[in-house]
mmCIF file of the N, C-alpha and C atoms, coordinates in Angstrom:
data_MODEL
# 
_entry.id   MODEL 
# 
loop_
_atom_site.group_PDB 
_atom_site.id 
_atom_site.type_symbol 
_atom_site.label_atom_id 
_atom_site.label_alt_id 
_atom_site.label_comp_id 
_atom_site.label_asym_id 
_atom_site.label_entity_id 
_atom_site.label_seq_id 
_atom_site.pdbx_PDB_ins_code 
_atom_site.Cartn_x 
_atom_site.Cartn_y 
_atom_site.Cartn_z 
_atom_site.occupancy 
_atom_site.B_iso_or_equiv 
_atom_site.pdbx_formal_charge 
_atom_site.auth_seq_id 
_atom_site.auth_comp_id 
_atom_site.auth_asym_id 
_atom_site.auth_atom_id 
_atom_site.pdbx_PDB_model_num 
ATOM 1  N N  . MET A 1 1  ? -3.726 10.843  -6.515 1.00 0.00 ? 1  MET A N  1 
ATOM 2  C CA . MET A 1 1  ? -2.980 9.599   -6.870 1.00 0.00 ? 1  MET A CA 1 
ATOM 3  C C  . MET A 1 1  ? -2.085 9.547   -5.810 1.00 0.00 ? 1  MET A C  1 
ATOM 4  N N  . GLU A 1 2  ? -1.635 10.221  -4.623 1.00 0.00 ? 2  GLU A N  1 
ATOM 5  C CA . GLU A 1 2  ? -0.846 9.757   -3.408 1.00 0.00 ? 2  GLU A CA 1 
ATOM 6  C C  . GLU A 1 2  ? -2.314 8.574   -2.737 1.00 0.00 ? 2  GLU A C  1 
ATOM 7  N N  . PRO A 1 3  ? -3.325 8.820   -2.660 1.00 0.00 ? 3  PRO A N  1 
ATOM 8  C CA . PRO A 1 3  ? -3.388 7.455   -1.826 1.00 0.00 ? 3  PRO A CA 1 
ATOM 9  C C  . PRO A 1 3  ? -3.054 6.208   -2.425 1.00 0.00 ? 3  PRO A C  1 
ATOM 10 N N  . THR A 1 4  ? -3.365 5.897   -3.431 1.00 0.00 ? 4  THR A N  1 
ATOM 11 C CA . THR A 1 4  ? -2.571 4.786   -3.853 1.00 0.00 ? 4  THR A CA 1 
ATOM 12 C C  . THR A 1 4  ? -1.730 4.561   -3.422 1.00 0.00 ? 4  THR A C  1 
ATOM 13 N N  . ILE A 1 5  ? -0.532 4.684   -3.254 1.00 0.00 ? 5  ILE A N  1 
ATOM 14 C CA . ILE A 1 5  ? 0.684  4.611   -2.939 1.00 0.00 ? 5  ILE A CA 1 
ATOM 15 C C  . ILE A 1 5  ? 0.843  4.222   -1.427 1.00 0.00 ? 5  ILE A C  1 
ATOM 16 N N  . VAL A 1 6  ? 0.166  5.187   -0.644 1.00 0.00 ? 6  VAL A N  1 
ATOM 17 C CA . VAL A 1 6  ? -0.687 4.678   0.216  1.00 0.00 ? 6  VAL A CA 1 
ATOM 18 C C  . VAL A 1 6  ? -1.069 3.099   0.502  1.00 0.00 ? 6  VAL A C  1 
ATOM 19 N N  . THR A 1 7  ? -2.874 2.909   0.054  1.00 0.00 ? 7  THR A N  1 
ATOM 20 C CA . THR A 1 7  ? -2.923 1.935   -0.437 1.00 0.00 ? 7  THR A CA 1 
ATOM 21 C C  . THR A 1 7  ? -2.378 0.995   -0.534 1.00 0.00 ? 7  THR A C  1 
ATOM 22 N N  . HIS A 1 8  ? -1.482 0.585   -1.774 1.00 0.00 ? 8  HIS A N  1 
ATOM 23 C CA . HIS A 1 8  ? 0.123  -0.238  -2.241 1.00 0.00 ? 8  HIS A CA 1 
ATOM 24 C C  . HIS A 1 8  ? 0.901  -0.721  -0.502 1.00 0.00 ? 8  HIS A C  1 
ATOM 25 N N  . SER A 1 9  ? 0.725  0.445   -0.131 1.00 0.00 ? 9  SER A N  1 
ATOM 26 C CA . SER A 1 9  ? 2.175  0.215   1.024  1.00 0.00 ? 9  SER A CA 1 
ATOM 27 C C  . SER A 1 9  ? 1.352  -0.687  2.033  1.00 0.00 ? 9  SER A C  1 
ATOM 28 N N  . ARG A 1 10 ? 0.694  -0.719  1.725  1.00 0.00 ? 10 ARG A N  1 
ATOM 29 C CA . ARG A 1 10 ? -0.309 -1.220  2.963  1.00 0.00 ? 10 ARG A CA 1 
ATOM 30 C C  . ARG A 1 10 ? -0.689 -2.618  2.970  1.00 0.00 ? 10 ARG A C  1 
ATOM 31 N N  . SER A 1 11 ? -0.426 -3.430  0.893  1.00 0.00 ? 11 SER A N  1 
ATOM 32 C CA . SER A 1 11 ? -0.463 -4.034  0.808  1.00 0.00 ? 11 SER A CA 1 
ATOM 33 C C  . SER A 1 11 ? 0.741  -5.035  0.930  1.00 0.00 ? 11 SER A C  1 
ATOM 34 N N  . SER A 1 12 ? 2.230  -4.294  0.694  1.00 0.00 ? 12 SER A N  1 
ATOM 35 C CA . SER A 1 12 ? 2.871  -4.963  1.354  1.00 0.00 ? 12 SER A CA 1 
ATOM 36 C C  . SER A 1 12 ? 3.336  -5.298  2.558  1.00 0.00 ? 12 SER A C  1 
ATOM 37 N N  . ILE A 1 13 ? 1.904  -4.796  3.138  1.00 0.00 ? 13 ILE A N  1 
ATOM 38 C CA . ILE A 1 13 ? 1.961  -5.101  4.547  1.00 0.00 ? 13 ILE A CA 1 
ATOM 39 C C  . ILE A 1 13 ? 1.742  -6.224  4.960  1.00 0.00 ? 13 ILE A C  1 
ATOM 40 N N  . GLN A 1 14 ? 0.445  -6.525  4.078  1.00 0.00 ? 14 GLN A N  1 
ATOM 41 C CA . GLN A 1 14 ? -0.168 -7.654  4.613  1.00 0.00 ? 14 GLN A CA 1 
ATOM 42 C C  . GLN A 1 14 ? -0.073 -9.032  3.369  1.00 0.00 ? 14 GLN A C  1 
ATOM 43 N N  . GLU A 1 15 ? 1.696  -8.712  2.998  1.00 0.00 ? 15 GLU A N  1 
ATOM 44 C CA . GLU A 1 15 ? 2.036  -9.947  1.904  1.00 0.00 ? 15 GLU A CA 1 
ATOM 45 C C  . GLU A 1 15 ? 3.165  -10.728 3.135  1.00 0.00 ? 15 GLU A C  1 
ATOM 46 N N  . GLY A 1 16 ? 4.150  -9.693  3.595  1.00 0.00 ? 16 GLY A N  1 
ATOM 47 C CA . GLY A 1 16 ? 4.486  -9.880  4.146  1.00 0.00 ? 16 GLY A CA 1 
ATOM 48 C C  . GLY A 1 16 ? 4.649  -10.256 5.906  1.00 0.00 ? 16 GLY A C  1 
# 
């Protein structure tokens, strides 16, 4: 479940 958090963090960078 930890990898999911990393993927979410990457999405935030793409949005910003």
